C-alpha positions in Angstrom: 44.3 -70.5 -129.4 44.1 -73.5 -127.1 45.1 -71.4 -124.1 42.3 -68.9 -124.7 39.8 -71.6 -125.0 41.0 -73.2 -121.8 40.8 -69.9 -119.9 37.3 -69.3 -121.1 36.3 -72.8 -120.1 37.9 -72.3 -116.7 36.0 -69.1 -116.3 32.8 -70.7 -117.3 33.3 -73.6 -114.8 34.4 -71.1 -112.0 31.3 -69.1 -112.4 29.0 -72.2 -112.0 30.1 -72.9 -108.5 29.5 -69.3 -107.6 26.1 -69.5 -109.1 25.4 -72.7 -107.1 26.7 -71.0 -103.9 24.4 -68.0 -104.7 21.5 -70.4 -105.3 22.4 -72.3 -102.1 22.3 -69.1 -100.1 19.0 -68.1 -101.5 17.5 -71.6 -100.8 18.5 -71.5 -97.2 16.0 -68.9 -96.3 13.3 -70.9 -97.9 13.9 -73.9 -95.7 14.3 -71.9 -92.5 10.7 -70.8 -92.3 9.5 -74.4 -92.8 11.5 -75.6 -89.8 10.4 -72.7 -87.7 6.8 -73.2 -88.7 7.1 -76.9 -87.8 8.7 -76.1 -84.4 6.2 -73.3 -83.8 3.4 -75.7 -84.7 4.6 -78.2 -82.1 4.9 -75.6 -79.3 1.2 -75.0 -78.7 0.6 -78.7 -78.6 3.3 -79.1 -75.9 1.8 -76.3 -73.9 -1.7 -77.8 -74.1 -0.4 -81.2 -72.9 1.5 -79.4 -70.2 -1.6 -77.5 -69.1 -3.6 -80.7 -69.1 -1.1 -82.3 -66.8 -1.2 -79.4 -64.5 -5.0 -79.5 -64.2 -4.9 -83.2 -63.5 -2.7 -82.5 -60.5 -4.9 -79.9 -58.9 -7.4 -82.3 -57.2 -4.5 -84.1 -55.5 -3.1 -80.9 -54.1 -6.5 -80.0 -52.7 -6.9 -83.4 -51.1 -3.5 -83.0 -49.3 -4.5 -79.5 -48.1 -7.8 -80.9 -46.8 -6.3 -83.7 -44.8 -5.3 -81.6 -41.7 -8.9 -80.4 -41.3 -10.0 -83.9 -40.4 -7.8 -83.9 -37.4 -9.3 -80.8 -35.8 -12.3 -82.5 -34.2 -10.0 -85.0 -32.5 -8.6 -82.4 -30.2 -9.1 -83.5 -26.6 -10.0 -81.0 -23.9 -8.3 -81.7 -20.6 -9.1 -78.7 -18.5 -11.9 -76.1 -18.1 -13.1 -73.8 -15.3 -10.3 -75.1 -13.1 -11.4 -78.8 -13.5 -9.6 -81.4 -15.4 -10.2 -84.9 -16.7 -9.8 -87.9 -14.3 -10.3 -85.5 -11.4 -12.7 -86.3 -8.5 -15.3 -83.6 -7.8 -18.3 -83.1 -5.6 -21.6 -82.5 -7.3 -24.0 -81.4 -4.5 -27.1 -83.4 -5.7 -25.2 -86.7 -6.2 -22.0 -86.5 -4.1 -18.5 -87.5 -5.3 -18.0 -88.3 -9.0 -15.1 -88.4 -11.5 -14.7 -86.3 -14.6 -14.2 -88.8 -17.5 -14.0 -86.2 -20.3 -14.7 -82.7 -21.5 -16.6 -82.8 -24.8 -18.5 -80.6 -27.3 -22.1 -81.4 -28.2 -24.7 -79.7 -30.3 -28.0 -79.4 -28.5 -31.0 -77.7 -30.1 -28.7 -76.0 -32.7 -26.4 -74.6 -30.0 -22.9 -75.9 -29.3 -22.2 -76.7 -25.6 -19.1 -77.7 -23.8 -19.8 -80.4 -21.2 -18.2 -82.2 -18.3 -18.9 -85.9 -18.4 -19.1 -87.0 -14.8 -19.3 -90.6 -13.7 -20.8 -91.7 -10.4 -19.5 -95.2 -10.0 -21.5 -96.3 -7.0 -24.8 -95.0 -8.5 -23.9 -96.3 -11.9 -24.8 -93.0 -13.4 -23.2 -90.6 -15.9 -24.0 -86.9 -15.8 -23.2 -84.2 -18.3 -22.9 -80.7 -16.9 -22.3 -77.6 -19.1 -18.9 -76.1 -18.2 -20.5 -72.6 -18.0 -23.0 -73.8 -15.3 -20.5 -75.2 -12.9 -20.8 -72.3 -10.5 -24.6 -72.3 -10.6 -24.9 -76.0 -9.8 -22.4 -75.7 -7.0 -19.9 -78.3 -8.3 -16.6 -78.1 -6.4 -13.3 -79.7 -5.8 -12.7 -82.2 -3.0 -12.3 -80.8 0.4 -8.9 -80.1 1.8 -7.5 -82.4 4.5 -7.9 -79.6 7.0 -11.7 -79.3 6.2 -12.1 -83.0 6.4 -10.5 -83.0 9.9 -13.0 -80.3 10.9 -15.9 -82.4 9.7 -14.6 -85.3 11.8 -14.3 -83.1 14.8 -17.9 -82.0 14.3 -19.0 -85.6 14.7 -17.7 -85.6 18.3 -19.9 -82.7 19.3 -23.3 -82.8 21.0 -26.3 -83.5 18.8 -28.5 -80.5 18.2 -32.1 -81.5 17.7 -34.6 -78.6 17.2 -38.0 -78.9 18.9 -39.9 -78.5 15.7 -42.1 -80.7 13.6 -40.3 -83.6 11.9 -41.3 -82.5 8.4 -39.5 -79.2 8.9 -36.4 -80.8 10.3 -36.4 -83.3 7.5 -36.4 -80.5 5.0 -33.5 -78.8 6.8 -31.5 -82.1 6.8 -32.1 -82.6 3.1 -31.0 -79.1 2.3 -27.8 -79.7 4.3 -27.1 -83.0 2.5 -27.6 -81.5 -1.0 -25.6 -78.3 -0.1 -22.3 -80.1 -0.8 -20.8 -78.7 2.4 -18.9 -81.4 4.1 -19.3 -79.9 7.6 -23.0 -79.4 7.1 -23.3 -83.1 6.1 -21.3 -84.1 9.1 -23.8 -82.2 11.3 -26.7 -84.3 9.8 -24.8 -87.5 10.6 -24.1 -86.3 14.1 -27.7 -85.3 14.8 -29.4 -88.4 13.4 -27.0 -91.0 14.7 -28.4 -93.4 17.3 -26.3 -95.7 19.5 -27.5 -99.1 20.7 -28.6 -97.6 24.0 -30.8 -95.0 22.3 -34.3 -95.4 20.7 -34.4 -96.8 17.2 -34.7 -94.4 14.3 -37.9 -94.0 12.3 -37.8 -95.0 8.6 -37.5 -91.5 7.3 -34.8 -90.7 9.9 -32.8 -93.8 8.9 -33.0 -92.8 5.2 -31.7 -89.3 5.8 -28.9 -90.7 8.1 -27.8 -93.2 5.5 -27.8 -90.6 2.7 -25.7 -88.2 4.8 -23.3 -91.0 5.9 -22.9 -92.1 2.3 -22.0 -88.6 1.1 -19.6 -88.0 4.0 -17.8 -91.4 3.8 -17.3 -91.2 0.0 -15.5 -87.9 0.2 -13.4 -88.9 3.2 -12.4 -92.1 1.4 -11.2 -90.3 -1.8 -9.4 -87.5 0.1 -7.6 -90.0 2.5 -7.1 -92.7 -0.2 -8.9 -95.4 1.8 -11.9 -97.6 1.2 -15.5 -96.5 2.0 -15.7 -99.2 4.6 -12.6 -97.8 6.4 -14.1 -94.3 6.1 -17.4 -95.4 7.7 -15.5 -97.0 10.6 -13.6 -93.8 11.2 -16.8 -91.8 11.2 -18.5 -94.2 13.7 -15.4 -94.0 15.9 -15.7 -90.3 16.1 -19.5 -90.5 16.8 -18.8 -92.8 19.7 -16.7 -90.1 21.3 -19.7 -87.7 21.5 -20.7 -86.7 25.1 -24.2 -88.1 24.6 -22.7 -91.6 24.0 -21.0 -91.8 27.4 -22.1 -92.9 30.8 -25.1 -90.5 30.9 -26.3 -91.5 27.5 -29.3 -93.5 28.7 -30.7 -90.6 30.9 -30.2 -88.0 28.1 -31.6 -90.4 25.5 -34.8 -90.9 27.6 -35.2 -87.1 28.0 -34.7 -86.5 24.3 -37.1 -89.4 23.4 -39.8 -87.8 25.5 -39.3 -84.5 23.8 -39.2 -86.0 20.3 -42.3 -88.0 21.1 -44.2 -84.8 21.8 -42.9 -83.3 18.6 -44.0 -86.4 16.7 -47.3 -86.3 18.4 -47.8 -82.7 17.3 -47.0 -83.8 13.8 -49.6 -86.5 13.9 -52.2 -84.1 15.2 -51.4 -81.6 12.5 -51.6 -84.3 9.8 -55.0 -85.4 11.0 -56.3 -81.9 11.1 -55.1 -81.3 7.5 
């Protein structure tokens, strides 16, 4: 009898752990959904925080992308229409100048590209549209060969037309403002007066000095000398003219008589007007 009771007791005790195992297996699924739910509940929050961080970084990315655009206006133009900065050029109405810069400006709502030209002696700065260079007659400095031709022109015989001074003065002004170095040399040659010749009138002297100034400036820049040295070279060439030789006084008197008649005609015409 004791053995039977022990066996039954062992069976009873052996079945309890099985029951607990079964109950443990059944309880496991109950706890799993809770943990999943908790983890699932935390996931959206993490995504929202992550999204918030991403949005906060967007303005910084835009600022970095916009930085290169600020540098675009700083681009410096150095060459246009065959001309470049720091180059000496000849502007017909003002003579020799230097290109300081090529810049963009907005004038009356239109964007223009301009040459900034400085005339040191005149203390003047001029802005010329790059598209109008051909129209205004702006050109590069003359070649040494052309400068030599202009100097040879100075040694020639003066050619004075027997016309009214007002007409001649207009022709001289047109030559000076043409920008042609040889034409300017012709004006210097024709209006030059040596010590043995009659003095120039005020208007003649003004035109002569204007032509001499234009010619000496260009020669000085081309030959890399000072303007004073260029003027001496010009006067040296003028002294070699046939009219400044031994027969200068006789020819000067003849020309003075002819020019006096022309001036007389001018005076009469002015009085009649």
